[in-house]
N, C-alpha and C positions, 0 to 999 in steps of 0.2 A: 736093469734093462741092457740088453746087448743091441748094438746098432743094427746087426744083421737081421734081427727080428722086427725092427721098426719100419713100417711102411706108411706112406702118405698116398692114399688112393685119390685120384682126381677123376671127376666126372664132368664132362661138358654137358650142358643142358640138352634136352631133346630138341628135335626139329621144330622150327617156327616157320611161318610163311616167309619171313625175311631171310632166314638162313637157307631155306630151300632155293630161293631166287638169287642168293649171293649178295644181298644187300648188307652193308656194314650196319650192324645193330649194336650200338653202344648203350646209351642211356634210355633209348626208347623202350618203354616197359610193355612188351607184347607177350601174350600167352603162348603156350605150346600149341602146335597143330595136333590133330588127332594122332598122327604117326608119332609125334614127340611124346604124347601121353603114353602110347603103347610101349615105346622104347624105354621110357622112364620106369614103367612097371617091370620090364625085362632087366633093367639095371638092378632093381630090387631083388629079382629072382637070382641074379648072378652073385649078389652080395649077401644072400639070405643067411649063410652060415658064418659070416664074419662079425666080429665084435670090434667096436671102435671106441677108443678113449675120448675122442673129440670129433664132433661133426660140425663143420662150418658150411655156410651157404652165402652166396651173394644175396642181397635183399631183392634183386630184380625178379619179377614174377616167373620168368622162364626157368631160372635156376632153382628158386624156392619151390616151384611146382614139381620140378623133376625130383628134388629131394623128398618132398611129401609123397609123391606117387611111388617112389622107390622104397618108402617105408621108414624114412629117417627123419621126418618132419618134427616129431616130438623131441628128438635129441638135438636138433640143429640149433646153432647159434648164428644169427645173421652178422655178417661182417662187411662193412662198406669197402674195405680194402680189396674185396673180391669182385667188386663191380667191374663190368667190362670197360675197356679203353673208351674214353670219351672221344668220339670221332669228329666232333665239332661240325664244321660245314660239310663234311662228307657223310654224316649220318644219313642212313637210308639210301645211299648210293652204292652201285656196284663198282668194282675195280674197272670194268670196261668203260663205264660212264665217266669215271674220273680221268682215265687215260685219254679220252677224247680231248680233254682240256690240258692235261699234263702227260704227254707221251712218256712211257717208261716208268710212270709213278709206281712206287712200292711203299706201303705203309711203314715197313721196317727201316727204310733209308730216309724217306722224304717226310714222314709224319703227316699231320693234318692241320689245316688252318682252323683257328678258333676252338681247338680241342686240347687234349692232353699231349704232352711230349712223351716219348718212350721212357725218358728218365723219371717222369712223374708216375707213370704206371709201375715202373720198377721200384720206386720208393714205397709205393703202397704194398706190394707183395713182400718187399724186404722187411716190413713191419710184422708180417705173419710168420715168416720162416723161423725166427728164434723160438716162437711158441711151439711150432710143429716139431722142432728138434728136441724140445725139452720135455714133451709129454711121455708118460710111461704107457706105451701102447701105440696102436695104429690110429691114424687120423683119416677122415673122409671129407673131401671138399667137393662142393657142387658150385660150379661157376661157368665161365665163358671161354671161348676158344683162345683169344689173344692173351687175356690175362693169365690163363693157365699155362700157355706156352712161355710167357715171360717168367712165371713162377718156376717152371722147370729149368729154364736157363739159369736163373739166379740160384736155385737149389744146387746146381752143378758148379757154381762159381763163375759162370760165363757172363759176359756182357749181355744186357737185356736184348740186344738185337739177335743174339743166338736163338731166341724163340722162333725165328724164321725157319729154323731147321726141323721143327717139330710139328708136322701137319696133325691136325686134331679135328676129327669128325664129331657131329652131334651124338650124344648118348653112347659114348665109348668109355672104356675103362683104361686108365693109365695108373702107374704106380712109381713113386719115387722112394728110394730107400738108401741102403748102404751096402757096400761090400767091405767088410771090416769097418774101418772108420771113414772110408771114402764115399761121399755122396754119389749115387748112381741112379740111372733110370732102370727100373726093374721090369716094367711093362709099358708099352705105349700104343695108344689108339686101337685098343682091342674091341672089336664089335661084340655086342651081347646078344644080337639076334641073328 
């Protein structure tokens, strides 16, 4: 296998009622909205001609349903490491609501009370990356916005807070890979519809 040919395709789950309204959705297991289901099928159309040696999904419904509707459910292996950041006391709240109590708050710098630290999320994705680097062929991951952003940062060798630099919309395609032996971003936040 040459590193140049190896890609890790990332798919953030489709739209949910909470993602549409900007609520932090970590461990709350909510389904896709109708638009999210439509977009998941569009992801499948965009990937129809691709072959993947490994397909992983978060076990949370919104990611697993996106995977299934995209046509990869039969091949997918659920991984707890791909669950979204546990937002603790900020679960279900918008950034604007949080900032009324904590002006200037940012998840990347300030974290969350009663939830996971950024280092804990990074430790989870760091357990997946060696497997992604070792497979012979491409990989496909279905997960969530913040965990995938941290995974991208860690793939590049950045501090986990580097994930703040990678905006990621629902039901978009991104790809990590290599330029020769150097880990790179090959595609980011590409809409499918």
